[in-house]
GUPA-667021 format. One record per residue (C-alpha): residue number from 1; residue in three letters; x negated, y, z negated. Coordinates in steps of 0.2 Angstrom, whole numbers. Layout:
resi/resn/east/north/up
NUM/ALA/X/Y/Z
...
REM end
This chain:
resi/resn/east/north/up
1/MET/-20/297/875
2/VAL/-15/314/873
3/ALA/-22/333/871
4/GLY/-18/347/863
5/SER/-27/359/853
6/VAL/-22/365/835
7/GLY/-31/372/821
8/ASN/-36/395/815
9/GLY/-20/399/822
10/ALA/-10/413/811
11/GLY/7/402/810
12/LYS/17/418/818
13/GLY/33/416/828
14/PRO/35/421/845
15/PRO/35/438/849
16/ASP/47/439/861
17/GLY/60/431/851
18/GLY/54/435/833
19/ALA/52/424/818
20/ASP/67/419/804
21/ALA/60/421/785
22/ALA/50/403/785
23/GLY/40/409/800
24/SER/53/396/814
25/PRO/54/402/830
26/VAL/68/409/835
27/ARG/78/413/850
28/SER/76/424/864
29/SER/86/434/876
30/ALA/74/426/892
31/GLY/85/415/902
32/SER/84/397/909
33/PRO/86/391/926
34/ALA/101/380/931
35/GLY/99/360/929
36/PRO/100/346/916
37/LEU/93/353/903
38/ALA/100/370/904
39/GLY/105/375/888
40/ARG/91/366/876
41/ARG/80/373/868
42/ALA/61/363/868
43/LEU/46/366/858
44/VAL/30/357/862
45/THR/15/355/852
46/GLY/1/356/859
47/GLY/5/364/874
48/ALA/-9/377/878
49/GLY/-16/362/892
50/GLY/-18/345/897
51/LEU/-2/334/892
52/GLY/8/348/883
53/ALA/7/359/898
54/ALA/13/347/909
55/CYS/28/342/897
56/ALA/32/362/896
57/ARG/32/361/915
58/ALA/44/346/915
59/LEU/54/351/904
60/ALA/56/371/910
61/ALA/59/364/928
62/GLN/75/351/923
63/GLY/80/372/913
64/ALA/75/371/895
65/HIS/70/386/887
66/VAL/51/380/878
67/ILE/40/386/866
68/VAL/24/382/869
69/ALA/15/379/851
70/ASP/-4/378/849
71/ARG/-19/387/839
72/ASP/-24/393/859
73/GLY/-12/409/855
74/ALA/-20/415/871
75/GLY/-17/397/883
76/ALA/-2/395/875
77/ALA/5/413/879
78/ALA/-1/407/900
79/VAL/9/391/898
80/ALA/24/401/889
81/ALA/25/416/905
82/GLU/24/401/920
83/VAL/37/392/913
84/GLY/48/406/906
85/GLY/49/403/889
86/GLU/39/410/872
87/VAL/26/405/862
88/TRP/22/399/845
89/GLU/4/402/838
90/VAL/2/390/825
91/ASP/-11/382/812
92/LEU/-3/362/812
93/LEU/-15/362/798
94/ASP/-8/374/787
95/THR/5/360/782
96/SER/12/371/766
97/ALA/18/383/778
98/LEU/26/368/790
99/GLU/34/363/772
100/SER/46/379/771
101/LEU/50/378/791
102/THR/65/378/800
103/LEU/67/375/819
104/ASP/82/380/829
105/VAL/76/367/842
106/ASP/87/353/853
107/ILE/69/343/858
108/LEU/54/341/850
109/VAL/39/336/858
110/ASN/27/331/845
111/ASN/12/329/857
112/ALA/-4/338/850
113/GLY/-20/329/844
114/ILE/-37/327/843
115/GLN/-52/315/843
116/SER/-67/309/832
117/ILE/-77/292/836
118/SER/-87/282/823
119/PRO/-89/266/815
120/ILE/-79/265/800
121/GLU/-94/264/788
122/ASP/-101/281/796
123/PHE/-84/291/798
124/ASP/-82/307/790
125/PRO/-68/306/777
126/ALA/-64/327/781
127/ALA/-62/321/800
128/PHE/-52/305/797
129/ARG/-42/317/784
130/ARG/-39/330/800
131/ILE/-32/317/812
132/MET/-20/311/800
133/THR/-14/329/796
134/ILE/-14/335/813
135/MET/-7/318/823
136/LEU/6/311/808
137/GLU/9/323/793
138/ALA/12/338/803
139/PRO/26/327/817
140/PHE/32/322/801
141/LEU/37/340/794
142/LEU/42/346/811
143/ILE/55/333/812
144/ARG/60/337/794
145/ALA/63/354/798
146/ALA/73/350/817
147/LEU/84/338/809
148/PRO/96/347/801
149/HIS/98/358/815
150/MET/100/344/827
151/TYR/113/335/814
152/ALA/123/352/814
153/GLN/126/350/835
154/GLY/126/331/835
155/HIS/113/328/849
156/GLY/91/332/848
157/ARG/79/323/855
158/ILE/62/316/846
159/ILE/49/315/858
160/ASN/32/306/850
161/MET/19/308/859
162/SER/9/291/853
163/SER/-4/281/864
164/ILE/-7/265/868
165/HIS/-19/266/853
166/GLY/1/266/844
167/LEU/2/249/848
168/ARG/-17/241/850
169/ALA/-34/246/840
170/SER/-49/249/850
171/ALA/-67/251/840
172/PHE/-74/267/832
173/LYS/-55/275/830
174/SER/-50/271/815
175/ALA/-43/287/811
176/TYR/-32/290/826
177/VAL/-27/271/827
178/ALA/-20/273/810
179/ALA/-13/290/815
180/LYS/-4/283/830
181/HIS/3/266/822
182/GLY/9/278/807
183/LEU/19/287/820
184/GLU/25/273/828
185/GLY/35/270/811
186/LEU/38/286/809
187/SER/48/288/827
188/LYS/58/272/821
189/VAL/63/279/805
190/THR/70/291/813
191/ALA/78/283/827
192/ARG/86/273/812
193/GLU/92/292/801
194/GLY/97/300/815
195/GLY/106/288/828
196/ALA/124/291/820
197/HIS/119/311/821
198/GLY/119/308/840
199/VAL/96/310/839
200/THR/87/300/847
201/SER/67/298/844
202/ASN/54/287/856
203/CYS/36/287/856
204/VAL/27/288/872
205/ASN/10/277/876
206/PRO/2/283/889
207/GLY/-15/272/893
208/TYR/-30/286/896
209/VAL/-23/301/906
210/ARG/-34/314/914
211/THR/-34/326/899
212/PRO/-48/339/890
213/LEU/-47/325/875
214/VAL/-49/312/889
215/GLU/-63/321/895
216/GLY/-73/324/878
217/GLN/-69/305/874
218/LEU/-80/301/889
219/ALA/-96/310/879
220/ASP/-92/302/864
221/GLN/-90/287/869
222/ALA/-105/287/880
223/ALA/-117/293/865
224/THR/-109/279/855
225/HIS/-112/266/867
226/GLY/-128/271/874
227/ILE/-120/269/893
228/PRO/-117/281/905
229/GLU/-98/293/905
230/GLU/-96/281/924
231/GLN/-100/267/914
232/VAL/-90/271/902
233/LEU/-73/273/913
234/ALA/-76/260/922
235/ASP/-81/245/907
236/ILE/-71/253/890
237/MET/-57/263/897
238/LEU/-51/255/912
239/ALA/-57/237/910
240/LYS/-41/229/906
241/ASN/-30/241/917
242/ALA/-22/232/934
243/ILE/-21/251/942
244/LYS/-40/255/941
245/ARG/-37/276/939
246/LEU/-33/286/925
247/ILE/-16/293/923
248/GLU/-12/308/926
249/PRO/-1/323/916
250/ASP/13/325/928
251/GLU/18/307/927
252/ILE/20/308/908
253/ALA/29/323/906
254/GLY/40/313/920
255/LEU/43/301/907
256/ALA/46/316/893
257/ALA/58/324/903
258/TRP/70/306/903
259/LEU/71/304/887
260/ALA/76/323/883
261/SER/90/320/895
262/ASP/109/313/892
263/GLN/104/299/903
264/ALA/92/292/890
265/ALA/108/294/875
266/MET/105/276/870
267/ALA/86/276/872
268/THR/82/275/853
269/GLY/69/268/843
270/ALA/55/263/857
271/SER/42/267/863
272/TYR/36/268/881
273/LEU/21/260/890
274/MET/14/271/903
275/ASP/-3/262/905
276/GLY/-8/253/921
277/GLY/-5/238/914
278/TRP/-16/238/899
279/THR/-5/226/892
280/ALA/2/214/903
REM end
């Protein structure tokens, strides 16, 4: 599961570099440290905290110039300042604005996500649509916006933060599971279309990561099942794990940084599990 926040931002480009006519982030004069990703521009959605912030740090540590995208402008600005990058305060629910977007980035990390837990018969249709928009439609639109630049330069990396729930189902998570399964298919089609242009596309599939999103799920599932949060962690979240602990965000971010590297040039159309042995 991944953490990220989107919502009521204004869709503005970053203040340092400005924006083009479509509202897309553009290059700033800020330099990046030397490293295997030096000269590359990376966009991370849901980057103000949790797994997104960890990915921003990991990519920046490898030399990439990182654009931190989130509805939480202040949180994104703090992470961007930490990594010497840019901030893009954006509302991923505003899909009409994303339809005209162009992205001059070399690495795209589709990380933003939310969660809502309910039996299907009680699931709020508006909540279902919100999850599908943020976690499937928005990644499609961002990939669509990024591919022309990637194709033109003959290189690109699409990294989609999926989940174990992109490959397995759990009760009470119909929207999340549906969105993640859809993201898996989108990623594979992107890999098929992008291969001839030097663009790879992969999914990262964590089990439960120590993020605010998972902490919120503890409370939600405790209420749904009528059990304490400690029991949710032991008996539900980690029940199938061989390694009985939550995954740390830095562990997932390290995998994302490898997928962004030249070493991963032949890794595409795949789903990379890091689930503590859940599916073994």
